C-alpha positions as CSV (number, residue, x, y, z in Angstrom):
1,M,-55.8,-3.9,2.9
2,K,-54.6,-3.4,6.7
3,Q,-53.5,-7.4,6.0
4,L,-51.5,-6.4,3.5
5,A,-50.1,-3.5,5.0
6,L,-49.0,-4.7,8.3
7,L,-47.1,-7.6,6.0
8,L,-45.2,-5.3,3.9
9,F,-44.2,-3.3,7.1
10,L,-43.1,-6.8,8.9
11,T,-41.5,-8.0,6.1
12,G,-39.8,-4.5,5.6
13,S,-38.6,-4.0,9.1
14,S,-37.4,-7.8,9.7
15,L,-35.2,-6.7,6.5
16,A,-34.0,-4.2,7.6
17,T,-32.9,-5.4,11.1
18,D,-31.4,-8.3,8.7
19,R,-29.3,-5.8,6.8
20,P,-25.5,-5.7,8.6
21,S,-23.7,-2.5,10.0
22,A,-21.4,-0.8,7.7
23,N,-19.8,0.3,10.6
24,E,-20.2,-2.4,13.0
25,I,-18.0,-4.9,10.2
26,F,-15.4,-2.0,9.8
27,A,-15.1,-2.2,13.2
28,A,-14.6,-5.6,12.9
29,A,-11.7,-5.0,11.0
30,I,-9.7,-2.5,13.3
31,G,-10.3,-4.7,16.2
32,R,-8.5,-7.3,13.3
33,A,-5.6,-5.1,12.8
34,R,-4.9,-3.5,15.9
35,T,-4.4,-8.0,17.5
36,V,-2.3,-8.0,15.0
37,A,0.0,-5.2,15.0
38,D,-0.1,-6.0,18.9
39,N,0.7,-9.5,18.9
40,T,4.4,-8.9,19.3
41,N,5.3,-13.5,19.6
42,A,3.9,-12.9,16.1
43,P,6.8,-13.8,13.6
44,V,7.7,-11.0,10.7
45,Y,6.9,-11.5,7.6
46,L,9.1,-11.0,3.6
47,Y,8.4,-10.1,0.2
48,D,9.3,-9.3,-2.9
49,K,7.8,-6.2,-4.9
50,R,8.1,-5.4,-8.7
51,T,6.9,-1.9,-9.6
52,T,6.3,-1.1,-12.6
53,I,5.9,2.2,-13.1
54,D,4.5,4.6,-16.8
55,T,5.3,7.8,-17.4
56,L,2.7,9.1,-20.0
57,D,2.0,12.2,-22.6
58,S,-0.9,14.3,-22.9
59,E,-2.5,11.6,-25.2
60,G,-2.1,9.0,-22.8
61,K,1.0,7.4,-24.4
62,R,3.7,6.1,-22.0
63,I,6.5,8.6,-23.1
64,K,9.2,6.4,-20.4
65,R,8.6,3.6,-17.9
66,K,10.7,2.6,-15.0
67,V,11.2,-0.4,-13.0
68,K,11.8,-0.9,-9.0
69,L,12.2,-3.6,-7.1
70,F,11.9,-3.2,-3.0
71,L,11.9,-5.9,-0.4
72,V,9.0,-6.1,1.6
73,T,8.8,-6.7,5.2
74,M,5.7,-6.9,6.9
75,T,5.8,-6.5,10.4
76,G,2.3,-6.4,12.4
77,G,0.4,-6.6,9.5
78,V,2.3,-2.9,8.3
79,P,4.5,-3.7,5.4
80,Q,7.6,-0.9,5.3
81,E,9.5,-1.6,2.3
82,K,12.9,-0.8,1.9
83,L,14.3,-0.5,-2.3
84,I,16.6,-2.9,-3.7
85,G,17.4,-1.8,-7.2
86,L,16.6,-0.5,-10.4
87,E,15.4,-3.7,-12.8
88,G,17.8,-3.7,-15.7
89,E,20.1,-1.2,-14.4
90,K,23.5,-1.7,-10.9
91,L,23.3,1.6,-8.9
92,S,25.4,2.4,-6.4
93,A,24.1,3.2,-2.4
94,K,24.1,6.6,-2.6
95,E,21.9,6.3,-5.4
96,I,19.5,3.8,-4.0
97,A,18.7,6.1,-1.2
98,K,18.1,9.0,-3.8
99,E,15.7,6.1,-5.5
100,Q,13.5,5.5,-1.4
101,E,13.5,8.8,-1.5
102,K,11.7,9.7,-4.4
103,S,9.7,6.5,-4.2
104,S,8.8,7.3,-0.3
105,R,8.0,11.2,-0.7
106,W,4.2,10.9,-2.7
107,R,3.4,8.5,-0.2
108,R,3.8,10.6,2.7
109,K,1.9,12.7,1.2
110,F,-1.6,10.4,1.6
111,I,-0.2,7.5,5.0
112,D,0.6,10.7,8.2
113,Q,1.2,9.1,11.1
114,K,0.5,12.3,13.1
115,D,-0.1,11.0,15.9
116,A,3.5,9.8,17.1
117,S,2.4,7.7,20.1
118,T,-0.5,5.8,18.3
119,K,0.6,2.5,16.9
120,R,0.4,2.5,12.8
121,T,-2.2,-0.3,12.0
122,F,-3.6,-1.7,7.9
123,V,-6.7,-0.2,8.6
124,P,-7.3,3.4,9.8
125,A,-9.6,4.3,12.8
126,D,-10.5,7.5,11.8
127,L,-11.6,6.2,7.9
128,T,-15.1,6.7,10.4
129,K,-14.9,10.3,11.3
130,K,-13.5,11.5,7.3
131,F,-16.3,8.7,5.0
132,R,-20.0,7.6,5.6
133,L,-19.7,3.9,5.1
134,D,-22.8,1.6,3.2
135,Y,-23.2,-1.5,3.6
136,L,-23.7,-2.9,-0.3
137,R,-24.2,-6.3,-0.3
138,S,-22.6,-10.0,0.5
139,E,-20.7,-12.2,-2.0
140,K,-17.7,-14.6,-2.5
141,R,-14.1,-14.0,-3.4
142,S,-12.0,-17.1,-3.9
143,S,-14.3,-18.9,-2.3
144,R,-14.7,-17.2,0.9
145,Q,-17.5,-14.7,1.9
146,T,-17.3,-10.9,2.1
147,H,-18.8,-8.1,3.0
148,V,-18.7,-5.2,-0.1
149,I,-19.0,-1.5,1.9
150,G,-19.3,1.6,-0.1
151,F,-17.5,4.4,1.8
152,R,-18.1,8.8,0.0
153,P,-16.6,11.5,2.0
154,H,-19.1,11.9,5.3
155,P,-20.7,15.7,5.4
156,K,-19.6,16.1,9.2
157,G,-16.0,15.1,8.5
158,P,-13.8,17.3,9.8
159,Q,-12.4,20.1,8.2
160,P,-9.4,20.1,5.3
161,K,-6.3,21.2,7.4
162,G,-4.3,20.9,3.6
163,F,-3.5,19.7,-0.2
164,S,-3.7,15.9,1.2
165,D,-7.6,16.2,3.1
166,R,-8.6,18.0,0.8
167,I,-7.7,15.1,-1.6
168,I,-9.3,12.8,0.7
169,N,-12.3,14.5,1.0
170,Q,-13.0,14.1,-2.3
171,L,-12.0,10.4,-2.4
172,S,-15.5,7.6,-2.7
173,G,-14.4,4.3,-3.3
174,T,-15.5,0.5,-2.1
175,L,-14.1,-1.7,0.1
176,W,-14.6,-5.7,0.4
177,I,-14.0,-7.4,4.0
178,D,-13.3,-11.1,4.5
179,A,-17.0,-12.5,6.5
180,A,-14.6,-15.0,8.6
181,D,-10.9,-12.6,8.9
182,S,-11.8,-9.1,9.1
183,E,-9.7,-8.4,6.8
184,I,-9.9,-6.3,4.2
185,T,-9.1,-8.0,0.6
186,R,-9.8,-5.4,-1.4
187,I,-10.1,-1.4,-2.1
188,E,-10.4,0.6,-5.2
189,V,-10.7,4.6,-4.8
190,K,-11.7,7.5,-6.8
191,L,-11.5,10.7,-6.6
192,G,-14.7,12.8,-7.1
193,Q,-13.5,16.5,-8.3
194,K,-10.2,17.8,-9.5
195,V,-8.2,19.7,-6.0
196,N,-6.3,22.7,-5.8
197,L,-3.3,23.7,-4.4
198,W,-3.4,27.8,-3.7
199,G,-6.4,28.5,-6.2
200,G,-4.4,25.8,-8.6
201,L,-1.4,28.2,-8.8
202,L,1.5,25.8,-7.0
203,A,-0.6,22.1,-8.3
204,S,-3.7,20.6,-8.7
205,L,-4.3,17.4,-8.7
206,Y,-7.3,15.7,-11.9
207,G,-7.4,12.2,-12.2
208,F,-7.1,9.4,-9.2
209,E,-7.0,6.1,-8.7
210,F,-6.6,3.7,-6.8
211,R,-7.3,0.1,-6.8
212,L,-5.6,-2.8,-4.0
213,D,-6.0,-6.6,-3.7
214,R,-4.4,-8.6,-0.8
215,K,-3.9,-12.2,-0.8
216,R,-4.0,-15.1,1.9
217,S,-1.5,-16.8,2.4
218,P,-2.5,-20.9,3.1
219,T,-1.1,-19.9,7.1
220,G,-3.8,-17.0,7.1
221,V,-1.6,-14.6,7.5
222,W,-2.5,-11.5,4.1
223,F,-0.4,-9.3,2.6
224,N,-0.7,-7.1,-0.4
225,H,-0.9,-9.1,-3.6
226,V,-1.3,-6.2,-6.2
227,S,-1.9,-2.7,-6.9
228,D,-3.2,-0.6,-9.4
229,I,-2.6,4.1,-9.6
230,S,-3.8,6.2,-11.7
231,L,-2.9,9.4,-11.4
232,D,-2.9,12.8,-13.3
233,A,-1.5,16.1,-11.9
234,R,0.2,19.6,-12.1
235,G,2.8,20.8,-11.0
236,L,4.4,24.5,-10.4
237,F,5.6,24.2,-14.4
238,K,4.4,20.3,-16.0
239,R,1.6,18.2,-15.9
240,L,2.2,14.9,-14.4
241,R,0.2,11.9,-16.1
242,M,1.3,8.4,-14.6
243,K,0.1,5.1,-13.4
244,I,1.7,2.8,-11.2
245,N,1.0,-1.2,-11.4
246,E,3.1,-2.5,-7.9
247,R,2.9,-6.5,-7.9
248,S,3.9,-8.2,-5.3
249,S,4.9,-12.4,-4.6
250,N,7.8,-14.8,-2.1
251,L,5.5,-14.6,1.0
252,R,7.6,-16.4,3.5
253,P,9.6,-15.8,7.2
254,A,11.6,-13.5,7.7
255,R,14.7,-15.5,9.7
């Protein structure tokens, strides 16, 4: 019995030692993103993005659809989009600028570069302060070995300072990180519970789901390929339910 107990102990210790560290894998992804961002000689890339926005009624039926077309410039791995028009509509420069601001307004609630002295990278370096990372498994995606990491709100994370921070504190999900390139290849995020602003008097976020798939070009450049967003919120005067699908294509060097 003692020999069996010893064998189980040693086997368990070995398995625990061989299990990859989620924090180390994510740290490698941060390092990769910084290297890409700091490469001043890297070419700038362009790609086209088609965003379909469906507004839904209380039963989930579509009542309105808008399709926006963007030209995306990717510098240092970070995409910057410019609205070039609405599918099926001709817009003036002023109307395009107005639509561009509407597209950017919601994203700014979730992507806030608070420290202007910090260079933006695709992977947020402070994620480990807000979330606890757990290694789940290893699997193949598109014939490439990939680490799968789960994340959930850190019990000792920073106190929320605003509505967006309270949203972040309720998010959990999964990351897929390419083992060879240390690039995030897929993200799945879901809101755990409803988030209120001022006790729900001004706004409430009932549901939020986000999925992003990234693609590796034949030259080794990673870019955002397909994303889906599901949003269920209530503002001061109305309920808002939306589904947003984004598809990107035609990655090419800028000339």
